[in-house]
mmJSON file of the N, C-alpha and C atoms, coordinates in Angstrom:
{"data_MODEL":{"atom_site":{
"group_PDB":["ATOM","ATOM","ATOM","ATOM","ATOM","ATOM","ATOM","ATOM","ATOM","ATOM","ATOM","ATOM","ATOM","ATOM","ATOM","ATOM","ATOM","ATOM","ATOM","ATOM","ATOM","ATOM","ATOM","ATOM","ATOM","ATOM","ATOM","ATOM","ATOM","ATOM","ATOM","ATOM","ATOM","ATOM","ATOM","ATOM","ATOM","ATOM","ATOM","ATOM","ATOM","ATOM","ATOM","ATOM","ATOM","ATOM","ATOM","ATOM","ATOM","ATOM","ATOM","ATOM","ATOM","ATOM","ATOM","ATOM","ATOM","ATOM","ATOM","ATOM","ATOM","ATOM","ATOM","ATOM","ATOM","ATOM","ATOM","ATOM","ATOM","ATOM","ATOM","ATOM","ATOM","ATOM","ATOM","ATOM","ATOM","ATOM","ATOM","ATOM","ATOM","ATOM","ATOM","ATOM","ATOM","ATOM","ATOM","ATOM","ATOM","ATOM","ATOM","ATOM","ATOM","ATOM","ATOM","ATOM","ATOM","ATOM","ATOM","ATOM","ATOM","ATOM","ATOM","ATOM","ATOM","ATOM","ATOM","ATOM","ATOM","ATOM","ATOM","ATOM","ATOM","ATOM","ATOM","ATOM","ATOM","ATOM","ATOM","ATOM","ATOM","ATOM","ATOM","ATOM","ATOM","ATOM","ATOM","ATOM","ATOM","ATOM","ATOM","ATOM","ATOM","ATOM","ATOM","ATOM","ATOM","ATOM","ATOM","ATOM","ATOM","ATOM","ATOM","ATOM","ATOM","ATOM","ATOM","ATOM","ATOM","ATOM","ATOM","ATOM","ATOM","ATOM","ATOM","ATOM","ATOM","ATOM","ATOM","ATOM","ATOM","ATOM","ATOM","ATOM","ATOM","ATOM","ATOM","ATOM","ATOM","ATOM","ATOM","ATOM","ATOM","ATOM","ATOM","ATOM","ATOM"],
"id":[1,2,3,4,5,6,7,8,9,10,11,12,13,14,15,16,17,18,19,20,21,22,23,24,25,26,27,28,29,30,31,32,33,34,35,36,37,38,39,40,41,42,43,44,45,46,47,48,49,50,51,52,53,54,55,56,57,58,59,60,61,62,63,64,65,66,67,68,69,70,71,72,73,74,75,76,77,78,79,80,81,82,83,84,85,86,87,88,89,90,91,92,93,94,95,96,97,98,99,100,101,102,103,104,105,106,107,108,109,110,111,112,113,114,115,116,117,118,119,120,121,122,123,124,125,126,127,128,129,130,131,132,133,134,135,136,137,138,139,140,141,142,143,144,145,146,147,148,149,150,151,152,153,154,155,156,157,158,159,160,161,162,163,164,165,166,167,168,169,170,171,172,173,174,175,176,177],
"type_symbol":["N","C","C","N","C","C","N","C","C","N","C","C","N","C","C","N","C","C","N","C","C","N","C","C","N","C","C","N","C","C","N","C","C","N","C","C","N","C","C","N","C","C","N","C","C","N","C","C","N","C","C","N","C","C","N","C","C","N","C","C","N","C","C","N","C","C","N","C","C","N","C","C","N","C","C","N","C","C","N","C","C","N","C","C","N","C","C","N","C","C","N","C","C","N","C","C","N","C","C","N","C","C","N","C","C","N","C","C","N","C","C","N","C","C","N","C","C","N","C","C","N","C","C","N","C","C","N","C","C","N","C","C","N","C","C","N","C","C","N","C","C","N","C","C","N","C","C","N","C","C","N","C","C","N","C","C","N","C","C","N","C","C","N","C","C","N","C","C","N","C","C","N","C","C","N","C","C"],
"label_atom_id":["N","CA","C","N","CA","C","N","CA","C","N","CA","C","N","CA","C","N","CA","C","N","CA","C","N","CA","C","N","CA","C","N","CA","C","N","CA","C","N","CA","C","N","CA","C","N","CA","C","N","CA","C","N","CA","C","N","CA","C","N","CA","C","N","CA","C","N","CA","C","N","CA","C","N","CA","C","N","CA","C","N","CA","C","N","CA","C","N","CA","C","N","CA","C","N","CA","C","N","CA","C","N","CA","C","N","CA","C","N","CA","C","N","CA","C","N","CA","C","N","CA","C","N","CA","C","N","CA","C","N","CA","C","N","CA","C","N","CA","C","N","CA","C","N","CA","C","N","CA","C","N","CA","C","N","CA","C","N","CA","C","N","CA","C","N","CA","C","N","CA","C","N","CA","C","N","CA","C","N","CA","C","N","CA","C","N","CA","C","N","CA","C","N","CA","C","N","CA","C","N","CA","C","N","CA","C"],
"label_alt_id":[null,null,null,null,null,null,null,null,null,null,null,null,null,null,null,null,null,null,null,null,null,null,null,null,null,null,null,null,null,null,null,null,null,null,null,null,null,null,null,null,null,null,null,null,null,null,null,null,null,null,null,null,null,null,null,null,null,null,null,null,null,null,null,null,null,null,null,null,null,null,null,null,null,null,null,null,null,null,null,null,null,null,null,null,null,null,null,null,null,null,null,null,null,null,null,null,null,null,null,null,null,null,null,null,null,null,null,null,null,null,null,null,null,null,null,null,null,null,null,null,null,null,null,null,null,null,null,null,null,null,null,null,null,null,null,null,null,null,null,null,null,null,null,null,null,null,null,null,null,null,null,null,null,null,null,null,null,null,null,null,null,null,null,null,null,null,null,null,null,null,null,null,null,null,null,null,null],
"label_comp_id":["UNK","UNK","UNK","UNK","UNK","UNK","UNK","UNK","UNK","UNK","UNK","UNK","UNK","UNK","UNK","UNK","UNK","UNK","UNK","UNK","UNK","UNK","UNK","UNK","UNK","UNK","UNK","UNK","UNK","UNK","UNK","UNK","UNK","UNK","UNK","UNK","UNK","UNK","UNK","UNK","UNK","UNK","UNK","UNK","UNK","UNK","UNK","UNK","UNK","UNK","UNK","UNK","UNK","UNK","UNK","UNK","UNK","UNK","UNK","UNK","UNK","UNK","UNK","UNK","UNK","UNK","UNK","UNK","UNK","UNK","UNK","UNK","UNK","UNK","UNK","UNK","UNK","UNK","UNK","UNK","UNK","UNK","UNK","UNK","UNK","UNK","UNK","UNK","UNK","UNK","UNK","UNK","UNK","UNK","UNK","UNK","UNK","UNK","UNK","UNK","UNK","UNK","UNK","UNK","UNK","UNK","UNK","UNK","UNK","UNK","UNK","UNK","UNK","UNK","UNK","UNK","UNK","UNK","UNK","UNK","UNK","UNK","UNK","UNK","UNK","UNK","UNK","UNK","UNK","UNK","UNK","UNK","UNK","UNK","UNK","UNK","UNK","UNK","UNK","UNK","UNK","UNK","UNK","UNK","UNK","UNK","UNK","UNK","UNK","UNK","UNK","UNK","UNK","UNK","UNK","UNK","UNK","UNK","UNK","UNK","UNK","UNK","UNK","UNK","UNK","UNK","UNK","UNK","UNK","UNK","UNK","UNK","UNK","UNK","UNK","UNK","UNK"],
"label_asym_id":["A","A","A","A","A","A","A","A","A","A","A","A","A","A","A","A","A","A","A","A","A","A","A","A","A","A","A","A","A","A","A","A","A","A","A","A","A","A","A","A","A","A","A","A","A","A","A","A","A","A","A","A","A","A","A","A","A","A","A","A","A","A","A","A","A","A","A","A","A","A","A","A","A","A","A","A","A","A","A","A","A","A","A","A","A","A","A","A","A","A","A","A","A","A","A","A","A","A","A","A","A","A","A","A","A","A","A","A","A","A","A","A","A","A","A","A","A","A","A","A","A","A","A","A","A","A","A","A","A","A","A","A","A","A","A","A","A","A","A","A","A","A","A","A","A","A","A","A","A","A","A","A","A","A","A","A","A","A","A","A","A","A","A","A","A","A","A","A","A","A","A","A","A","A","A","A","A"],
"label_entity_id":["1","1","1","1","1","1","1","1","1","1","1","1","1","1","1","1","1","1","1","1","1","1","1","1","1","1","1","1","1","1","1","1","1","1","1","1","1","1","1","1","1","1","1","1","1","1","1","1","1","1","1","1","1","1","1","1","1","1","1","1","1","1","1","1","1","1","1","1","1","1","1","1","1","1","1","1","1","1","1","1","1","1","1","1","1","1","1","1","1","1","1","1","1","1","1","1","1","1","1","1","1","1","1","1","1","1","1","1","1","1","1","1","1","1","1","1","1","1","1","1","1","1","1","1","1","1","1","1","1","1","1","1","1","1","1","1","1","1","1","1","1","1","1","1","1","1","1","1","1","1","1","1","1","1","1","1","1","1","1","1","1","1","1","1","1","1","1","1","1","1","1","1","1","1","1","1","1"],
"label_seq_id":[1,1,1,2,2,2,3,3,3,4,4,4,5,5,5,6,6,6,7,7,7,8,8,8,9,9,9,10,10,10,11,11,11,12,12,12,13,13,13,14,14,14,15,15,15,16,16,16,17,17,17,18,18,18,19,19,19,20,20,20,21,21,21,22,22,22,23,23,23,24,24,24,25,25,25,26,26,26,27,27,27,28,28,28,29,29,29,30,30,30,31,31,31,32,32,32,33,33,33,34,34,34,35,35,35,36,36,36,37,37,37,38,38,38,39,39,39,40,40,40,41,41,41,42,42,42,43,43,43,44,44,44,45,45,45,46,46,46,47,47,47,48,48,48,49,49,49,50,50,50,51,51,51,52,52,52,53,53,53,54,54,54,55,55,55,56,56,56,57,57,57,58,58,58,59,59,59],
"pdbx_PDB_ins_code":[null,null,null,null,null,null,null,null,null,null,null,null,null,null,null,null,null,null,null,null,null,null,null,null,null,null,null,null,null,null,null,null,null,null,null,null,null,null,null,null,null,null,null,null,null,null,null,null,null,null,null,null,null,null,null,null,null,null,null,null,null,null,null,null,null,null,null,null,null,null,null,null,null,null,null,null,null,null,null,null,null,null,null,null,null,null,null,null,null,null,null,null,null,null,null,null,null,null,null,null,null,null,null,null,null,null,null,null,null,null,null,null,null,null,null,null,null,null,null,null,null,null,null,null,null,null,null,null,null,null,null,null,null,null,null,null,null,null,null,null,null,null,null,null,null,null,null,null,null,null,null,null,null,null,null,null,null,null,null,null,null,null,null,null,null,null,null,null,null,null,null,null,null,null,null,null,null],
"Cartn_x":[4.102,3.07,3.643,3.366,3.826,2.644,2.847,1.793,2.051,0.987,1.11,1.054,2.142,2.158,1.783,2.246,1.954,1.637,0.808,0.021,-1.166,-1.585,-2.764,-3.747,-5.005,-6.022,-7.048,-7.453,-8.559,-9.63,-10.756,-11.797,-13.096,-13.672,-14.973,-16.031,-17.146,-18.251,-18.858,-18.93,-19.575,-20.548,-21.833,-22.84,-22.605,-22.033,-21.834,-20.79,-20.024,-19.015,-19.588,-20.858,-21.483,-22.746,-23.062,-24.304,-25.441,-26.6,-27.781,-27.586,-26.702,-26.432,-25.244,-24.781,-23.634,-22.313,-22.217,-20.947,-20.215,-18.912,-18.127,-18.251,-18.725,-18.921,-17.802,-16.997,-15.894,-14.638,-14.145,-12.949,-11.728,-11.585,-10.413,-10.482,-11.669,-11.819,-11.527,-11.999,-11.699,-10.191,-9.528,-8.078,-7.352,-7.766,-7.148,-7.294,-8.509,-8.747,-8.047,-8.044,-7.329,-5.832,-5.282,-3.866,-3.576,-4.443,-4.251,-4.349,-5.308,-5.457,-4.207,-3.66,-2.43,-1.275,-1.132,-0.054,-0.3,-1.56,-1.901,-1.544,-1.863,-1.483,0.036,0.75,2.212,2.721,2.1,2.479,2.201,1.054,0.729,1.775,2.129,3.136,4.469,4.819,6.1,6.08,4.919,4.866,4.26,3.625,2.989,4.055,3.775,4.694,4.478,5.564,5.416,4.609,3.775,2.953,3.182,3.086,3.196,1.839,1.817,0.563,-0.383,0.155,-0.672,-1.323,-0.591,-1.163,-2.243,-2.039,-3.022,-4.317,-4.213,-5.387,-6.23,-5.673,-6.392,-7.167,-7.007,-7.713,-9.135],
"Cartn_y":[-19.662,-19.441,-19.762,-18.878,-19.051,-19.546,-20.648,-21.183,-20.756,-20.465,-20.033,-21.242,-21.501,-22.57,-22.06,-20.876,-20.227,-18.782,-18.104,-18.608,-19.424,-20.346,-21.134,-21.032,-21.273,-21.171,-22.279,-22.886,-23.846,-23.247,-22.934,-22.242,-22.996,-23.402,-24.084,-23.111,-23.108,-22.234,-22.749,-21.864,-22.175,-21.039,-21.337,-20.281,-19.377,-19.914,-19.107,-18.005,-18.039,-17.014,-15.802,-15.881,-14.828,-14.32,-13.048,-12.486,-12.69,-12.088,-12.27,-11.722,-10.726,-10.119,-10.791,-11.933,-12.683,-11.931,-11.01,-10.365,-11.227,-11.231,-12.011,-11.348,-12.087,-11.538,-11.92,-12.876,-13.333,-12.502,-11.795,-10.967,-11.799,-12.974,-13.8,-14.286,-14.574,-14.977,-13.81,-12.618,-11.42,-11.202,-11.299,-11.094,-12.133,-13.382,-14.454,-14.206,-13.898,-13.682,-12.423,-11.365,-10.154,-10.403,-11.19,-11.539,-12.326,-13.265,-14.052,-13.163,-12.258,-11.355,-10.49,-9.984,-9.182,-9.989,-11.247,-12.086,-12.439,-12.627,-12.91,-11.721,-10.505,-9.32,-9.217,-9.57,-9.575,-10.532,-11.705,-12.686,-12.139,-11.491,-10.903,-9.863,-8.994,-7.966,-8.564,-9.713,-10.341,-11.077,-11.492,-12.355,-11.705,-10.558,-9.925,-9.411,-9.559,-9.045,-7.546,-6.805,-5.359,-5.073,-4.061,-3.691,-2.231,-1.961,-0.567,0.088,1.396,2.127,1.723,1.494,1.101,-0.261,-1.224,-2.535,-2.408,-1.598,-1.447,-0.824,0.052,0.721,-0.187,-1.288,-2.125,-3.242,-3.448,-4.541,-4.199],
"Cartn_z":[-7.068,-6.088,-4.708,-3.767,-2.395,-1.571,-0.856,0.011,1.444,2.149,3.53,4.452,5.163,6.149,7.529,7.847,9.121,8.833,9.481,10.593,10.098,10.899,10.573,11.729,11.428,12.466,12.238,13.327,13.313,14.204,13.621,14.365,14.21,15.32,15.322,15.789,15.098,15.499,16.794,17.77,19.047,19.326,19.368,19.534,20.739,21.812,23.017,22.84,21.744,21.487,20.754,20.348,19.545,20.22,19.958,20.483,19.48,19.756,18.913,17.5,17.341,16.029,15.331,15.866,15.334,15.435,16.371,16.678,17.698,17.631,18.595,19.956,20.92,22.263,23.223,22.857,23.701,23.417,24.422,24.253,23.875,24.459,24.139,22.69,22.194,20.795,19.864,20.214,19.425,19.351,20.496,20.541,19.704,19.802,19.034,17.537,17.089,15.661,15.157,15.946,15.538,15.415,16.313,16.244,14.972,14.647,13.43,12.191,12.158,11.017,10.853,11.95,11.886,11.293,11.731,11.197,9.733,9.352,7.961,7.073,7.519,6.766,6.638,7.689,7.621,6.566,6.475,5.463,4.066,3.893,2.587,2.208,3.144,2.863,2.444,2.999,2.676,1.35,0.893,-0.293,-1.523,-1.382,-2.529,-3.496,-4.781,-5.792,-5.93,-6.066,-6.255,-7.522,-7.46,-8.609,-8.959,-10.231,-10.653,-10.49,-10.544,-10.439,-11.563,-12.764,-13.904,-13.644,-13.116,-12.8,-11.746,-10.763,-9.693,-10.226,-11.194,-11.754,-12.635,-13.156,-14.099,-13.432,-12.155,-11.469,-11.166],
"occupancy":[1.0,1.0,1.0,1.0,1.0,1.0,1.0,1.0,1.0,1.0,1.0,1.0,1.0,1.0,1.0,1.0,1.0,1.0,1.0,1.0,1.0,1.0,1.0,1.0,1.0,1.0,1.0,1.0,1.0,1.0,1.0,1.0,1.0,1.0,1.0,1.0,1.0,1.0,1.0,1.0,1.0,1.0,1.0,1.0,1.0,1.0,1.0,1.0,1.0,1.0,1.0,1.0,1.0,1.0,1.0,1.0,1.0,1.0,1.0,1.0,1.0,1.0,1.0,1.0,1.0,1.0,1.0,1.0,1.0,1.0,1.0,1.0,1.0,1.0,1.0,1.0,1.0,1.0,1.0,1.0,1.0,1.0,1.0,1.0,1.0,1.0,1.0,1.0,1.0,1.0,1.0,1.0,1.0,1.0,1.0,1.0,1.0,1.0,1.0,1.0,1.0,1.0,1.0,1.0,1.0,1.0,1.0,1.0,1.0,1.0,1.0,1.0,1.0,1.0,1.0,1.0,1.0,1.0,1.0,1.0,1.0,1.0,1.0,1.0,1.0,1.0,1.0,1.0,1.0,1.0,1.0,1.0,1.0,1.0,1.0,1.0,1.0,1.0,1.0,1.0,1.0,1.0,1.0,1.0,1.0,1.0,1.0,1.0,1.0,1.0,1.0,1.0,1.0,1.0,1.0,1.0,1.0,1.0,1.0,1.0,1.0,1.0,1.0,1.0,1.0,1.0,1.0,1.0,1.0,1.0,1.0,1.0,1.0,1.0,1.0,1.0,1.0],
"B_iso_or_equiv":[0.0,0.0,0.0,0.0,0.0,0.0,0.0,0.0,0.0,0.0,0.0,0.0,0.0,0.0,0.0,0.0,0.0,0.0,0.0,0.0,0.0,0.0,0.0,0.0,0.0,0.0,0.0,0.0,0.0,0.0,0.0,0.0,0.0,0.0,0.0,0.0,0.0,0.0,0.0,0.0,0.0,0.0,0.0,0.0,0.0,0.0,0.0,0.0,0.0,0.0,0.0,0.0,0.0,0.0,0.0,0.0,0.0,0.0,0.0,0.0,0.0,0.0,0.0,0.0,0.0,0.0,0.0,0.0,0.0,0.0,0.0,0.0,0.0,0.0,0.0,0.0,0.0,0.0,0.0,0.0,0.0,0.0,0.0,0.0,0.0,0.0,0.0,0.0,0.0,0.0,0.0,0.0,0.0,0.0,0.0,0.0,0.0,0.0,0.0,0.0,0.0,0.0,0.0,0.0,0.0,0.0,0.0,0.0,0.0,0.0,0.0,0.0,0.0,0.0,0.0,0.0,0.0,0.0,0.0,0.0,0.0,0.0,0.0,0.0,0.0,0.0,0.0,0.0,0.0,0.0,0.0,0.0,0.0,0.0,0.0,0.0,0.0,0.0,0.0,0.0,0.0,0.0,0.0,0.0,0.0,0.0,0.0,0.0,0.0,0.0,0.0,0.0,0.0,0.0,0.0,0.0,0.0,0.0,0.0,0.0,0.0,0.0,0.0,0.0,0.0,0.0,0.0,0.0,0.0,0.0,0.0,0.0,0.0,0.0,0.0,0.0,0.0],
"pdbx_formal_charge":[null,null,null,null,null,null,null,null,null,null,null,null,null,null,null,null,null,null,null,null,null,null,null,null,null,null,null,null,null,null,null,null,null,null,null,null,null,null,null,null,null,null,null,null,null,null,null,null,null,null,null,null,null,null,null,null,null,null,null,null,null,null,null,null,null,null,null,null,null,null,null,null,null,null,null,null,null,null,null,null,null,null,null,null,null,null,null,null,null,null,null,null,null,null,null,null,null,null,null,null,null,null,null,null,null,null,null,null,null,null,null,null,null,null,null,null,null,null,null,null,null,null,null,null,null,null,null,null,null,null,null,null,null,null,null,null,null,null,null,null,null,null,null,null,null,null,null,null,null,null,null,null,null,null,null,null,null,null,null,null,null,null,null,null,null,null,null,null,null,null,null,null,null,null,null,null,null],
"auth_seq_id":[1,1,1,2,2,2,3,3,3,4,4,4,5,5,5,6,6,6,7,7,7,8,8,8,9,9,9,10,10,10,11,11,11,12,12,12,13,13,13,14,14,14,15,15,15,16,16,16,17,17,17,18,18,18,19,19,19,20,20,20,21,21,21,22,22,22,23,23,23,24,24,24,25,25,25,26,26,26,27,27,27,28,28,28,29,29,29,30,30,30,31,31,31,32,32,32,33,33,33,34,34,34,35,35,35,36,36,36,37,37,37,38,38,38,39,39,39,40,40,40,41,41,41,42,42,42,43,43,43,44,44,44,45,45,45,46,46,46,47,47,47,48,48,48,49,49,49,50,50,50,51,51,51,52,52,52,53,53,53,54,54,54,55,55,55,56,56,56,57,57,57,58,58,58,59,59,59],
"auth_comp_id":["UNK","UNK","UNK","UNK","UNK","UNK","UNK","UNK","UNK","UNK","UNK","UNK","UNK","UNK","UNK","UNK","UNK","UNK","UNK","UNK","UNK","UNK","UNK","UNK","UNK","UNK","UNK","UNK","UNK","UNK","UNK","UNK","UNK","UNK","UNK","UNK","UNK","UNK","UNK","UNK","UNK","UNK","UNK","UNK","UNK","UNK","UNK","UNK","UNK","UNK","UNK","UNK","UNK","UNK","UNK","UNK","UNK","UNK","UNK","UNK","UNK","UNK","UNK","UNK","UNK","UNK","UNK","UNK","UNK","UNK","UNK","UNK","UNK","UNK","UNK","UNK","UNK","UNK","UNK","UNK","UNK","UNK","UNK","UNK","UNK","UNK","UNK","UNK","UNK","UNK","UNK","UNK","UNK","UNK","UNK","UNK","UNK","UNK","UNK","UNK","UNK","UNK","UNK","UNK","UNK","UNK","UNK","UNK","UNK","UNK","UNK","UNK","UNK","UNK","UNK","UNK","UNK","UNK","UNK","UNK","UNK","UNK","UNK","UNK","UNK","UNK","UNK","UNK","UNK","UNK","UNK","UNK","UNK","UNK","UNK","UNK","UNK","UNK","UNK","UNK","UNK","UNK","UNK","UNK","UNK","UNK","UNK","UNK","UNK","UNK","UNK","UNK","UNK","UNK","UNK","UNK","UNK","UNK","UNK","UNK","UNK","UNK","UNK","UNK","UNK","UNK","UNK","UNK","UNK","UNK","UNK","UNK","UNK","UNK","UNK","UNK","UNK"],
"auth_asym_id":["A","A","A","A","A","A","A","A","A","A","A","A","A","A","A","A","A","A","A","A","A","A","A","A","A","A","A","A","A","A","A","A","A","A","A","A","A","A","A","A","A","A","A","A","A","A","A","A","A","A","A","A","A","A","A","A","A","A","A","A","A","A","A","A","A","A","A","A","A","A","A","A","A","A","A","A","A","A","A","A","A","A","A","A","A","A","A","A","A","A","A","A","A","A","A","A","A","A","A","A","A","A","A","A","A","A","A","A","A","A","A","A","A","A","A","A","A","A","A","A","A","A","A","A","A","A","A","A","A","A","A","A","A","A","A","A","A","A","A","A","A","A","A","A","A","A","A","A","A","A","A","A","A","A","A","A","A","A","A","A","A","A","A","A","A","A","A","A","A","A","A","A","A","A","A","A","A"],
"auth_atom_id":["N","CA","C","N","CA","C","N","CA","C","N","CA","C","N","CA","C","N","CA","C","N","CA","C","N","CA","C","N","CA","C","N","CA","C","N","CA","C","N","CA","C","N","CA","C","N","CA","C","N","CA","C","N","CA","C","N","CA","C","N","CA","C","N","CA","C","N","CA","C","N","CA","C","N","CA","C","N","CA","C","N","CA","C","N","CA","C","N","CA","C","N","CA","C","N","CA","C","N","CA","C","N","CA","C","N","CA","C","N","CA","C","N","CA","C","N","CA","C","N","CA","C","N","CA","C","N","CA","C","N","CA","C","N","CA","C","N","CA","C","N","CA","C","N","CA","C","N","CA","C","N","CA","C","N","CA","C","N","CA","C","N","CA","C","N","CA","C","N","CA","C","N","CA","C","N","CA","C","N","CA","C","N","CA","C","N","CA","C","N","CA","C","N","CA","C","N","CA","C","N","CA","C","N","CA","C"],
"pdbx_PDB_model_num":[1,1,1,1,1,1,1,1,1,1,1,1,1,1,1,1,1,1,1,1,1,1,1,1,1,1,1,1,1,1,1,1,1,1,1,1,1,1,1,1,1,1,1,1,1,1,1,1,1,1,1,1,1,1,1,1,1,1,1,1,1,1,1,1,1,1,1,1,1,1,1,1,1,1,1,1,1,1,1,1,1,1,1,1,1,1,1,1,1,1,1,1,1,1,1,1,1,1,1,1,1,1,1,1,1,1,1,1,1,1,1,1,1,1,1,1,1,1,1,1,1,1,1,1,1,1,1,1,1,1,1,1,1,1,1,1,1,1,1,1,1,1,1,1,1,1,1,1,1,1,1,1,1,1,1,1,1,1,1,1,1,1,1,1,1,1,1,1,1,1,1,1,1,1,1,1,1]
}}}
């Protein structure tokens, strides 16, 4: 098992960062979270075990 050390994120809920529909209203917060998600996907791509088409179909 591979553990993810980086990237890491500490995120505290602050009501002023969200609108009435709970969408992120702060552009800097959106950018920060999108950047983290991109790096997280990169980590997944580097650590995922290759799967055959048959394995992918059985999940």
